[in-house]
MIDO-910756 format. One record per residue: x, y, z of N, C-alpha, C in turn. Coordinates in steps of 0.001 Angstrom, whole numbers, padded with zeros to 6 digits, always signed. Layout:
BEGIN
XYZXYZXYZ ...
This chain:
BEGIN
+163341+112826+036863+163644+112551+038311+162370+112890+039073 +161738+114037+038575+160629+114421+039246+159397+113496+039112 +159201+112968+037832+158207+112061+037686+158424+110744+038371 +159583+110371+038505+159909+109075+039249+159751+109335+040726 +160039+110355+041123+160039+110759+042567+158393+110821+043043 +157641+111400+042134+156162+111535+042471+155474+110108+042558 +155876+109376+041611+155274+108058+041495+155668+107283+042700 +156962+107254+043162+157438+106576+044173+156670+107088+045417 +156523+108265+045629+155850+108871+046834+154327+108380+046841 +153614+108394+045656+152321+107975+045661+152222+106422+046017 +153125+105714+045456+153167+104170+045830+153532+103994+047315 +154226+104828+047847+154718+104542+049287+153561+105060+050184 +152636+105945+049695+151686+106429+050564+150539+105404+050703 +150434+104397+049766+149372+103509+049775+149237+102614+050866 +150267+101995+051450+150268+101079+052489+149796+101887+053694 +150192+103137+053980+149775+104038+055051+148288+104297+054923 +147795+104349+053766+146289+104686+053518+145564+103386+054075 +146001+102233+053519+145468+100999+053871+145595+100707+055439 +146604+101151+055969+146851+100776+057491+145726+101717+058221 +145582+103012+057678+144562+104011+058432+143343+103360+058416 +142830+102883+057241+141558+102218+056920+141428+101052+057889 +142335+100132+058064+142219+099042+058834+142258+099573+060326 +142885+100502+060775+142971+100976+062095+141689+101659+062356 +140880+102218+061489+139631+102823+061798+138626+101649+061898 +138776+100642+061042+137797+099462+061219+137934+098835+062642 +139188+098562+063003+139482+098116+064386+138925+099095+065297 +139001+100309+065266+138413+101283+066187+137036+101238+066447 +136247+101067+065201+134819+100963+065241+134301+099566+065883 +135087+098595+065711+134611+097235+066414+133484+096650+065592 +132899+095698+066297+131735+094789+065641+130486+095411+066026 +129400+095150+065116+128082+095478+065454+127149+094281+065530 +126738+094088+066843+125682+093158+066997+124253+093518+066952 +123396+092893+066229+122014+093192+066324+121404+092188+067088 +120617+092525+068190+119856+091382+069087+118440+091909+069256 +117726+090649+069720+116340+090754+069846+115807+090393+071260 +116850+090245+072128+116588+089831+073486+117471+090106+074469 +117270+089961+075808+118408+090240+076830+119199+089103+076812 +118758+087921+076480+119532+086655+076502+120717+086876+075503 +120411+087387+074364+121437+087528+073420+122524+088572+073902 +122044+089690+074412+123042+090628+074981+123700+089980+076143 +123226+089262+077038+124007+088724+078116+125014+087664+077617 +124738+087093+076424+125736+086093+076053+126879+086715+075266 +126925+087789+074933+127941+088595+074213+129205+088698+075071 +130280+088603+074390+131665+088880+074936+132072+090141+074102 +131918+091332+074799+132070+092639+074048+133540+093080+074223 +134054+093769+073103+135394+094177+073178+135325+095784+072924 +136370+096587+073074+136433+097951+072887+135952+098249+071435 +135076+099287+071240+134688+099706+069938+133495+098923+069467 +133017+097935+070169+131686+097231+069692+130408+098056+069969 +129465+097729+069204+128171+098262+069189+127009+097313+069217 +126251+097436+070129+124970+096456+070252+123718+097228+069836 +123029+096772+068983+121856+097522+068545+120549+096673+068724 +119720+097152+069511+118500+096382+069945+117339+096538+068755 +116930+095504+068249+116029+095556+067065+114614+095458+067601 +113789+095859+066707+112249+095659+067083+111899+094009+067453 +111363+093921+068669+111063+092692+069161+110178+092971+070381 +109780+091912+071042+109117+091839+072425+110047+092197+073425 +110215+093336+073948+111327+093677+075064+110435+093884+076411 +109512+092839+076484+108744+092882+078038+109732+091887+078807 +109784+092102+080147+110406+091347+081083+111735+090933+080879 +112593+091846+080401+113868+091715+079917+114913+092201+081056 +115834+091253+081441+116837+091745+082394+118229+091842+081668 +118442+093119+081248+119688+093261+080562+120875+093401+081234 +121955+092800+080883+123220+092856+081779+124260+093327+080794 +124471+094643+080686+125341+095232+079747+126778+095253+080405 +127629+094454+079963+128913+094272+080570+130206+094254+079550 +131207+094812+079989+132374+094783+079171+133321+095925+079508 +134631+095870+078906+135489+096855+079228+135969+097617+077915 +135364+098840+077804+135723+099496+076594+137023+100464+077008 +137307+101357+076106+138245+102510+076454+137751+103860+076265 +138539+104817+076649+138053+106175+076268+137845+106460+074763 +138897+105931+074037+138868+106064+072663+137853+105095+072002 +137626+103915+072571+136783+102908+072036+135740+102432+073004 +134758+103275+073345+133745+102786+074130+132890+101734+073549 +132285+100863+074370+131244+100018+073963+129693+100517+074055 +128953+100375+073065+127647+101126+073129+126506+100235+072941 +125521+100457+073708+124166+099680+073633+123156+100705+073207 +122561+100623+071998+121564+101430+071603+120304+100638+070922 +119435+101489+070294+118364+100765+069647+118329+101153+068269 +117679+100313+067399+117453+100678+065910+116795+101993+065804 +115646+102189+066445+114934+103304+066301+114703+103969+067766 +115666+104808+068288+115591+105293+069496+114284+105962+069857 +113618+105680+071035+112566+106096+071393+111224+105232+071086 +111406+104448+070028+110244+103668+069576+110256+102187+070222 +111308+101748+070534+111721+100466+071118+111553+100635+072676 +110472+099982+073353+110234+100220+074701+110412+098938+075388 +111124+099168+076730+111355+098079+077625+110181+098099+078650 +109442+097108+078718+108186+096991+079419+108168+095945+080498 +107139+095775+081202+106927+094654+082171+107779+094879+083335 +108556+093923+083481+109533+094009+084624+111178+094262+084286 +111121+094668+083087+112555+095060+082485+113387+095903+083313 +114723+095496+083424+115707+096425+084076+116993+096306+083282 +117931+097143+083777+119232+097098+083081+120213+097375+084113 +121374+096483+084018+122625+096641+084908+123760+096939+083831 +124440+098109+084190+125678+098476+083690+126826+098353+084381 +127687+097266+083783+128804+096688+084564+130072+096627+083838 +130885+097651+083893+132048+097493+083288+132680+098957+083190 +133502+099250+082093+134215+100476+081983+133974+101022+080560 +133814+102341+080544+133713+102861+079263+132518+102406+078504 +131314+102122+079179+130262+101645+078419+129273+102871+078260 +128610+102803+077069+127435+103878+076815+126180+103233+076488 +125177+103630+077085+123937+103276+076889+123083+104519+076375 +122549+104457+075085+121979+105644+074364+120646+105209+073702 +119783+105904+074285+118441+105840+073601+117470+104877+073954 +117569+104302+075240+116721+103359+075810+115461+103998+076482 +114243+103281+076332+113094+103851+076896+112333+102808+077814 +112171+103107+079071+111423+102225+079966+109985+102804+080308 +108947+101940+079921+107601+102500+080183+106609+101166+080316 +105481+101515+080767+104427+100539+080962+104884+099127+081681 +105538+099464+082869+105884+098328+083466+106282+098716+085076 +106899+097853+085630+107355+098049+087123+108143+096925+087783 +108830+097314+088958+109548+096032+089518+108949+095976+090955 +109216+094963+091576+109001+094651+092902+109937+095151+093958 +111233+095320+093470+112290+095792+094290+113526+096006+093283 +114530+096636+094070+115697+096825+093227+115881+098271+092640 +116294+098108+091370+116617+099296+090466+116306+099138+089027 +115714+100125+088510+115302+099947+087164+116641+099996+086175 +117516+100998+086570+118877+100982+085914+119798+101180+087074 +120811+100238+086926+121765+099969+087979+123277+099914+087511 +123971+101079+087888+125356+101224+087576+126079+100384+088735 +126945+099401+088389+127348+098382+089300+128462+098998+090164 +128919+098489+091293+129794+098908+092189+131287+099047+091606 +131503+098436+090567+132802+098346+089921+132794+099165+088605 +131754+099630+088145+131482+100426+087034+132360+101733+087098 +132872+102163+086108+133608+103461+085900+133505+104007+084478 +133486+105331+084489+133399+106097+083100+132299+105501+082136 +131243+105316+082808+129969+104743+082075+129014+105842+081864 +127959+105768+080877+127218+106865+080600+125872+106245+080073 +124959+107030+080793+123537+106696+080361+122954+108103+079721 +122510+107983+078513+122216+109186+077705+120998+109111+076787 +120232+110253+076581+119070+110019+075697+118087+108979+076014 +117977+108772+077263+117174+107556+077631+116056+108138+078689 +114999+107125+078728+113916+107691+079712+113294+106585+080512 +112791+106992+081645+111874+106127+082457+110614+106988+082770 +109467+106375+082288+108202+107167+082395+107064+106369+083057 +106589+106835+084226+105529+106232+084690+105605+104725+085136 +106917+104415+085426+107126+102993+085722+106932+102513+087047 +105647+102569+087340+105068+102359+088808+104285+101047+089123 +104477+100523+090243+103811+099413+090612+102375+099740+091160 +101537+098816+091240+100101+099059+091746+100142+099853+093165 +100942+099466+094136+101070+099983+095409+102157+100926+095487 +102014+102297+096109+102900+103181+096146+103827+102779+097262 +103448+101757+098175+104479+101421+099158+105703+100583+098780 +105664+100225+097398+106562+099320+096933+107853+100230+096686 +109017+099909+097258+110151+100815+097279+111185+100135+096300 +111436+101008+095203+112802+100657+094414+113022+101973+093712 +114319+101953+093402+115065+103177+092788+114926+103106+091224 +114721+104210+090501+114688+104178+089125+116152+104159+088634 +117025+104993+089207+118369+104914+088831+119283+104873+090059 +120232+103926+090138+121177+103805+091158+122515+103780+090668 +123392+104896+091140+124628+105135+090596+125733+104632+091695 +126299+103583+091521+127472+103042+092074+128643+103445+091305 +129972+102818+091942+131054+103004+090913+131597+104538+091014 +132280+105005+089979+132849+106222+089692+132893+106723+088592 +132995+107994+088408+133135+108697+087071+131968+108370+086123 +130924+108019+086554+129799+107771+085448+128958+108987+085539 +128206+108986+084194+127466+110039+083833+126039+109705+083499 +125085+110657+083994+123695+110340+083367+123317+111797+082934 +123047+111827+081538+122714+113110+080759+121793+112990+079839 +121042+114175+079561+120084+114193+078386+119008+113116+078533 +118584+112812+079656+117512+111849+079940+116262+112574+080553 +115200+111626+080398+113949+112159+081086+113477+110976+082085 +113029+111520+083330+112549+110688+084364+111328+111307+084807 +110103+110864+084475+108908+111480+084868+107747+110565+085331 +107009+110890+086389+105922+110281+086969+106036+109263+087943 +107149+109322+088842+107276+108333+089751+106424+108599+091004 +105543+107620+091277+104525+107726+092325+104858+106913+093593 +105659+106146+093541+105849+105010+094658+107154+105372+095413 +107295+104584+096567+108300+104762+097477+109818+104620+096790 +110647+105427+097282+111966+105323+096711+112496+106466+096033 +113746+106940+096058+114219+108054+095563+114329+107835+093975 +114249+108771+093203+114257+108686+091695+115573+108272+091268 +116747+108936+091764+117962+108703+091456+118854+108897+092604 +119775+107845+092811+120481+107804+094189+122074+107600+093741 +122933+108539+094333+124360+108257+094288+124619+107499+095618 +125321+106358+095371+125669+105471+096542+127128+105529+096823 +127711+105753+098071+128971+106114+098355+129711+104822+098821 +130982+105029+098459+131889+103760+099098+133265+104620+099519 +134193+103855+099874+135275+104220+100398+136094+105327+099242 +135751+104938+098010+136433+105773+096969+135377+107034+096509 +135871+108031+096258+135080+109187+095833+134352+108828+094509 +133091+109353+094334+132349+108981+093086+132723+109704+091899 +132771+111045+091960+132956+112078+090783+131914+111716+089705 +130765+111543+090027+129618+111344+089162+129320+112660+088407 +128624+112608+087355+128066+113787+086787+126596+113501+086177 +125847+114446+086695+124264+114294+086325+123774+115607+085768 +123659+115686+084512+123507+116941+083685+122563+116918+082686 +121882+118084+082483+121013+118243+081308+119871+117050+081172 +119274+116849+082358+118164+115967+082295+116862+116616+082785 +115852+115944+082373+114474+116532+082683+113800+115594+083729 +113703+116195+084982+113012+115422+085980+111592+115912+085984 +110723+115108+085371+109215+115624+085314+108431+115405+086501 +107275+115910+086610+106334+116018+087686+106404+114602+088390 +106511+114715+089883+106340+113616+090692+105420+114051+091857 +104097+113362+092055+103213+113908+093050+103686+113562+094321 +103074+114288+095462+103512+114181+096792+103337+112653+097162 +104448+112043+097892+104363+110987+098464+103714+110700+099805 +103920+111905+100375+103346+112137+101886+104082+111105+102797 +105375+111007+102563+106167+110128+103377+107592+110357+102954 +108476+109966+103831+109896+110262+103582+110347+109149+102556 +111311+109502+101814+111857+108590+100833+111334+109010+099337 +110909+110179+099154+110441+110516+097907+111297+111675+097286 +112677+111682+097575+113495+112544+096986+113692+112433+095495 +113982+113443+094762+114176+113240+093317+115684+112801+093268 +116539+113369+093783+117950+113020+093848+118567+112861+095245 +119224+111827+095573+119885+111837+096877+121265+111360+096691 +122316+112223+097169+123602+111947+097128+124269+111264+098398 +124279+110156+098595+124738+109497+099770+123713+109000+100797 +124001+108539+101793+123051+108127+102960+123695+108671+104272 +122963+108742+105281+123523+109139+106621+124631+108367+106903 +124646+107048+106939+125684+106292+107528+126969+106640+106657 +126992+107094+105414+128231+107573+104698+128405+109013+104621 +127586+109807+105427+127478+111317+105155+128856+111954+105532 +129792+111485+106257+131041+112072+106582+132145+111712+105454 +131674+110997+104387+132540+110609+103192+132269+111591+102023 +133183+112064+101221+133179+112905+100246+132772+112177+098845 +131798+112717+098112+131316+112153+096949+131959+112841+095724 +132040+114382+095743+132376+114980+094554+131572+114765+093378 +130279+114625+093760+129256+114509+092474+128766+115970+092159 +128717+116109+090695+128145+117310+090224+126793+117108+089536 +125806+117974+089927+124507+118090+089356+124260+119490+088840 +124189+119476+087362+124195+120703+086749+123291+120593+085470 +122610+121801+085103+121923+122028+084014+120582+121062+083737 +120002+120765+085043+118912+119908+084932+117734+120682+085206 +116394+120197+084775+115335+120826+085084+114527+119939+086001 +114057+120437+087100+113183+119686+088166+111746+120550+088082 +110855+119675+087510+109606+120335+087156+108467+119808+087989 +107982+120469+088954+107040+120122+089875+107366+118636+090552 +108504+118600+091014+109112+117441+091847+108625+117654+093067 +107415+117094+093589+106772+117260+094929+106941+116031+095712 +107712+115089+095492+107649+113798+096136+107646+113978+097697 +108698+114760+098134+108773+115055+099648+109463+116446+099835 +109599+116880+101010+110264+118045+101253+111849+118262+100891 +112494+117131+100601+113873+117348+099992+113738+116971+098439 +113910+117890+097708+114102+117735+096323+115294+117122+095980 +116471+117533+096268+117725+116991+096334+118171+116983+097658 +118600+115721+098141+119104+115588+099447+120655+115352+099430 +121446+116278+099866+122871+116089+099877+123166+115341+101103 +123798+114261+101054+124112+113450+102348+125586+112807+102213 +126386+113878+101836+127868+113461+101621+128482+114909+101637 +129996+114774+101427+130612+116044+101129+131133+116298+099809 +131511+117647+099661+132207+118086+098407+131381+117779+097255 +130208+118257+097157+129219+118144+095942+128957+119544+095464 +128754+119648+094130+128264+120780+093645+126999+120648+092752 +125993+121591+093203+124832+121617+092424+124679+123029+091829 +124680+123023+090476+124982+124166+089662+124113+124403+088563 +123518+125435+088452+122874+125901+087198+121597+124884+086771 +120877+124708+087860+119523+123864+087516+118460+124716+087796 +117172+124265+087332+116051+125002+087431+115156+124227+088456 +114471+124748+089202+113571+124155+090196+112197+124869+089887 +111384+124185+089128+110041+125005+088836+108877+124319+089461 +108300+125192+090371+107115+124904+091067+107221+123593+091850 +108444+123415+092495+108785+122319+093247+108183+122495+094790 +107567+121529+095141+107052+121492+096639+108174+120992+097473 +109090+121798+098100+110159+121308+098844+111480+122316+098686 +112546+121629+099147+113690+122395+099087+114893+121514+098718 +115968+122273+098301+117275+121745+097955+118010+121652+099296 +118324+120600+099790+118658+120475+101288+120206+119768+101430 +120880+120729+102131+122435+120013+102613+121965+119317+103766 +121583+118026+103737+120980+117233+104846+122123+116642+105768 +123211+116176+105074+124284+115707+105881+125528+115959+105054 +126807+115811+105839+128044+116099+105342+128423+117642+105189 +129493+117828+104564+130063+119226+104768+130854+119616+103291 +131141+120870+103180+131852+121523+101980+131187+121188+100642 +129877+121373+100643+129247+121350+099421+128825+122733+098915 +128490+122889+097633+128133+124281+097224+126925+124265+096317 +126053+125216+096524+124812+125437+095518+125006+126662+094794 +125270+126611+093454+125598+127887+092807+124728+128105+091535 +124364+129342+091389+123722+129723+090084+122603+128965+089676 +121694+128413+090671+120527+127755+090374+119223+128746+090433 +118248+128322+089600+117002+128871+089562+115975+128200+090297 +115036+129093+091181+114031+128502+091975+112734+129332+091477 +111872+128926+090772+110701+129623+090458+109435+128953+091061 +108896+129621+091933+107831+129033+092734+106364+129291+092208 +106303+130647+091688+105042+131119+091138+103916+131131+092187 +104280+131236+093550+103513+131278+094671+102731+129890+094905 +103059+128864+094261+102571+127469+094579+102822+127132+096042 +101835+126545+096536+102015+126225+098063+103119+125321+098433 +103933+125571+099457+104965+124884+099851+106109+125009+099082 +106201+125845+098063+107599+125926+097240+108589+126580+098196 +109707+125880+098147+110848+126425+099045+112129+126568+098314 +113291+127105+098980+114528+127330+098371+115575+126198+098780 +116445+126897+099642+117665+126126+100000+117799+126048+101547 +117915+124819+102048+118059+124555+103493+119325+124122+103876 +119980+124772+104782+121386+124610+105209+121565+123850+106506 +122422+122709+106571+122848+122052+107593+124151+121519+107390 +125014+121520+108521+126357+121181+108449+127403+122197+108312 +128761+121935+108004+129880+122796+107958+130211+123230+106766 +130724+124482+106491+131327+124973+105382+130700+124775+103962 +129291+124982+104204+128479+124896+102973+128320+126423+102213 +128273+126336+101012+128418+127680+100106+127180+127781+099418 +126366+128897+099393+125241+129128+098687+125438+130467+097909 +125674+130565+096551+126062+131640+095891+125507+131838+094494 +124988+133099+094202+124546+133438+092912+123230+132676+092461 +122425+132182+093381+121172+131614+093004+120150+132655+092885 +119085+132135+092136+117967+132962+091827+116632+132401+092401 +116011+133114+093358+114726+132575+093981+113704+133541+093954 +112636+133054+093238+111502+133972+092942+110113+133356+093348 +109196+134006+093896+107952+133575+094018+107676+132296+094833 +108647+132161+095928+108495+130993+096829+107642+131408+098001 +106618+130367+098206+105551+130632+099364+106122+130055+100639 +107116+129383+100693+107341+128476+101902+107913+129522+103044 +107701+129093+104193+108170+129723+105369+109001+128612+106360 +109678+129122+107203+110477+128211+108219+111468+127389+107483 +111124+126085+107653+112031+125190+106893+112048+125236+105321 +111062+125872+104876+110936+126015+103426+111088+127536+103002 +111690+128346+103885+111974+129666+103315+112921+129586+102253 +113090+130917+101520+113935+130908+100448+115220+130375+100882 +115769+130805+101917+117036+130273+102515+116866+130108+104017 +116912+128892+104463+116736+128597+105868+118017+127860+106463 +118391+128311+107650+119596+127774+108248+119173+127193+109671 +119378+125872+109685+118857+125125+110704+119502+125062+112070 +118844+125024+113127+119200+124559+114427+119837+123135+114437 +120591+122824+115332+121047+121324+115443+120938+120594+116684 +121183+119369+116924+121053+118661+118245+122639+118757+118787 +122722+118519+119998+123964+118203+120758+124490+116762+120544 +125620+116518+120146+126237+115221+120019+125523+114493+119104 +125185+114908+117809+124339+114272+116973+124730+112905+116568 +123926+112053+116248+124085+110719+115594+124254+111200+113995 +124798+110195+113226+124872+110405+111791+123691+110847+111168 +122528+110260+111610+121316+110602+110854+120620+111633+111413 +121157+112578+112506+120448+113572+113040+121094+114962+112404 +120644+116082+113100+120937+117425+112591+122215+117906+113177 +123172+118064+112257+124467+118590+112641+124611+120154+112532 +125405+120587+113472+125352+122183+113589+126056+122892+112356 +125245+123936+111955+125691+124783+110821+126969+125541+111365 +128099+125581+110614+129197+126231+110870+129865+126867+109632 +130221+128183+109673+130769+128823+108612+130091+128658+107194 +128851+128827+107174+128088+128896+105947+128254+130285+105199 +128389+130318+103886+128533+131405+103152+127222+131548+102320 +126556+132711+102374+125233+133007+101621+125530+134310+100969 +125821+134252+099695+126189+135621+099027+125737+135643+097612 +125468+136804+097171+125247+137201+095798+123982+136397+095131 +123047+136107+096054+121754+135620+095533+120712+136778+095404 +119766+136392+094381+118711+137249+094253+117397+136690+094701 +116861+137390+095729+115615+136732+096238+114365+137661+096095 +113468+137303+095116+112430+138091+094626+111072+137558+094845 +110323+138636+095551+108873+138356+095717+108638+136927+096609 +109504+136622+097433+109249+135453+098257+108614+135788+099582 +107798+134813+100122+107197+135010+101446+108185+135262+102540 +109349+134552+102567+110110+134624+103668+111668+134538+103020 +112374+135658+103109+113676+135592+102510+114519+134624+103225 +114755+134834+104544+115856+134116+105469+115019+133687+106666 +115271+132469+107138+114748+131859+108394+116182+131393+108978 +116577+131844+110311+117778+131538+110911+117375+130868+112154 +117949+129698+112451+117704+128986+113667+116380+128091+113371 +116160+127807+112133+114935+127236+111779+114907+125825+112290 +113592+125313+112565+113546+123923+113188+113846+123788+114638 +113962+124921+115272+114297+124938+116750+113180+124088+117485 +113643+123219+118362+112699+122583+119341+113371+122221+120547 +112949+121318+121495+113520+120939+122649+114860+120228+122453 +115202+119548+121234+116429+118957+121099+117338+119667+120277 +116692+120340+119238+117518+121226+118293+117836+122416+118957 +118810+122601+119743+119268+123776+120564+120483+124349+120078 +121308+123671+119327+122474+124272+118870+122376+125392+117673 +122637+126526+117949+122427+127578+116958+123564+127581+115826 +123173+128110+114700+124125+128289+113594+125423+129178+114032 +126598+128926+113714+127741+129525+114179+128542+130048+112921 +128796+131269+112856+129766+131829+111737+129025+131911+110410 +127806+132084+110447+127086+132215+109125+127226+133611+108539 +127640+133741+107296+127991+134969+106613+127084+135236+105495 +126273+136430+105445+125189+136663+104663+125620+137951+104032 +126069+137868+102785+126599+139306+102318+126323+139453+100777 +126188+140512+100440+125904+141145+099028+124826+140340+098174 +123629+139953+098934+122531+139500+098336+121638+140568+097913 +120643+140306+097104+119846+141316+096656+118308+140674+096928 +117651+141434+097797+116312+141074+098092+115236+142083+097695 +114265+141635+097009+113181+142474+096489+111728+141974+096868 +111090+142887+097752+109628+142772+098044+109384+141422+098867 +110066+141203+099819+109741+140000+100674+108552+140428+101583 +107739+139251+101898+106776+139708+102927+107383+139706+104240 +108308+138714+104473+109119+138689+105623+110610+138797+105200 +111381+139663+105679+112867+139732+105300+113576+138493+105987 +113482+138753+107344+114306+137699+108061+113536+137232+109320 +113431+136032+109658+112902+135407+110926+113975+134863+111748 +114199+135156+112989+115226+134608+113881+114326+133606+114761 +114447+132300+114496+113826+131254+115323+114767+131272+116543 +116055+131380+116328+116937+131323+117442+117907+132435+117001 +118930+132770+117904+119978+133779+117682+121138+133124+117432 +121607+133256+116075+123033+132708+115787+124171+133219+116395 +125316+132460+116498+126525+133108+116994+127366+133595+115780 +128047+134556+116009+129035+135212+115039+128255+135302+113726 +127315+135775+113657+126470+136143+112345+127135+137327+111782 +127261+137232+110459+127787+138627+109660+126752+138972+108533 +126141+140003+108799+125163+140649+107707+125824+141829+107211 +126160+141747+106004+126956+142961+105293+126447+143231+103864 +126240+144391+103642+126015+144970+102265+125007+144216+101385 +123937+143770+101952+122852+143217+101312+121895+144401+100744 +121466+144358+099620+120772+145181+099000+119318+144901+099122 +118371+145893+099506+117025+145665+099788+116073+146574+099077 +115040+146050+098519+114048+146748+097824+112725+146248+098271 +111795+147372+098702+110436+146882+099038+110241+146616+100393 +111103+146822+101376+110976+146463+102851+111857+147373+103688 +111517+147527+104889+112194+148229+105792+113644+147876+105960 +114390+148906+106050+115902+148600+106180+116284+148174+107648 +117172+147412+107862+117598+146859+109138+119116+146608+109037 +119753+146324+110152+121203+146090+110207+121646+145054+109134 +122715+145431+108493+123366+144638+107441+122508+144614+106104 +121470+145470+105929+120844+145785+104665+120933+147209+104267 +121132+147390+103041+121150+148776+102563+120201+149003+101389 +119689+150199+101168+118905+150419+100054+119421+150005+098738 +118621+149318+097897+119192+148724+096602+119783+149913+095677 +120986+149484+095223+121800+150443+094578+121591+150137+093020 +121394+148873+092781+121299+148346+091405+119688+148021+090850 +119495+148273+089722+118128+148120+089234+117865+146698+088706 +116780+146132+089127+116244+144874+088512+115326+145086+087225 +115620+144204+086183+114703+144442+085142+114281+142939+084637 +113244+142841+084049+112668+141603+083751+113283+141087+082414 +113967+140013+082291+114813+139661+080980+114566+138147+081031 +114033+137631+079842+113837+136240+079565+113223+135532+080719 +112074+136146+081257+111247+135619+082211+111555+135707+083661 +112784+136182+083840+113294+136300+085312+113841+137701+085523 +113825+138226+086819+114403+139395+087201+115878+139465+087337 +116467+140307+086552+117966+140322+086617+118553+141687+086873 +119809+141638+087494+120348+142949+087473+120746+143565+086105 +120484+144788+085912+120478+145374+084694+121889+145454+084191 +122822+145514+085087+124345+145408+084445+124749+144048+084295 +123998+142925+084556+124557+141719+084568+123578+140790+083991 +123111+140999+082748+122037+140178+082135+122814+138846+081615 +121962+137723+081659+122313+136546+081035+121080+135748+080776 +121145+134887+079622+120110+134090+079207+120100+132757+080001 +118901+132467+080677+118963+131135+081431+119231+129916+080564 +119705+128997+081162+120463+127864+080398+119271+127049+079515 +118015+126953+080202+116949+126115+079713+116644+126936+078290 +116839+127980+078063+116452+128806+076752+117570+128533+075703 +118783+128011+076032+119795+127892+075023+120284+126535+075023 +120063+125565+075748+120654+124328+075756+119550+123217+075783 +119848+122231+075230+119095+120880+075173+119064+120342+076532 +117882+119907+076982+117889+119425+078454+116947+118284+078317 +117442+117071+078221+116548+115806+078109+115870+115690+077031 +115225+114679+076661+114397+114366+075522+113101+115439+075379 +112696+115698+076635+111411+116583+076764+111827+118021+077006 +113049+118465+076579+113482+119893+076836+112544+120964+076018 +112106+120586+074972+111256+121717+074253+109898+121852+074861 +109130+120780+075430+107945+120892+076184+108227+121459+077428 +109288+121270+078253+109496+121928+079532+109942+123394+079296 +110571+123640+078272+110942+124996+078127+109794+126100+077742 +108907+125493+077135+107525+126220+076804+106759+126587+078125 +106911+125940+079114+106240+126164+080416+106627+127272+081133 +107796+127764+080796+108371+128846+081566+108327+130241+081003 
């Protein structure tokens, strides 16, 4: 009976095994090998399918990657040899669908006349661009305006990519708003050097527009490196509500991370390393209920609007594209070391910017060796200055002698009782992460 029973069980298990193999094959989908955008654009892709770009002439290719995958069965576009097959000329990519993954594409040696190099469509959702790059994709004239990445839709992700060398008009990466919240994720990317544009429109990341600034985006920007991103005074321009900028590195960037429009955003645990480079700035606050906490700002040379932390004056009855009053900002637990100007309040005051910040709370920050501790361009209302630790400058109201010791660890000053390894030393950040890491 035992032998019969074992044989029966083995026989009975076979259909289940065959069924599992068949299910796995179905899950993996079909593999398509293509040599042109025309071949991609003609495909009708289904969940689990994979499209592999082969060695060919990939110049002037308009790729339209469309389809509806699922979370369990995404549709993938990749290359046979990631990093070796380059899209050149006027090539661009549209990502149009659900649960689509673009992995390992490289744009170089080309440019557009307008539009976007990579475009997530308005109906895209849960799509991903990863391990890809756009490098020096510039037109002959820097006046030509197009974006390298445009994020429409919702729940899309851009990660572990490299974007280096943009010299012309237009933001490098834009999150575009609509009536529905975005919930995009931009993480572990390397944004390489971008020279000064000497005009407005040279942001590295912009989240929203002034017209949509009273809408909420819920975009998260985290664990990215911004290396000498000097395009304009706003490195990241937040123009919407409820966004989180967390654990990024801003290395020798000529400009500031700016709460330009919108409310209820937060800037947390970021690193700003200026090395006394000219015009390096920190965080500029505009709008209501913004939170700035746990950031590290060192060697920033900027003053006024480019101080380590500046809190702006506003205009009365502002239009959507003007400066709105700062209300209830929280600035706490930041370390500000060796900066030219730690705080500037009422910054940007002029004949029209007359509304002072109201309800700003500056508490439990650690400031070491500032050339200027605090400049009051105007007198804020309901300002709370409490328990800020100060080293290397004269004490004033709201500041106490530093009780905790700073020590140099992993290239940055840290509180002796709260050491942590900066993220760029432990995590992969874009294809260029090793090169970037060696700079710091």
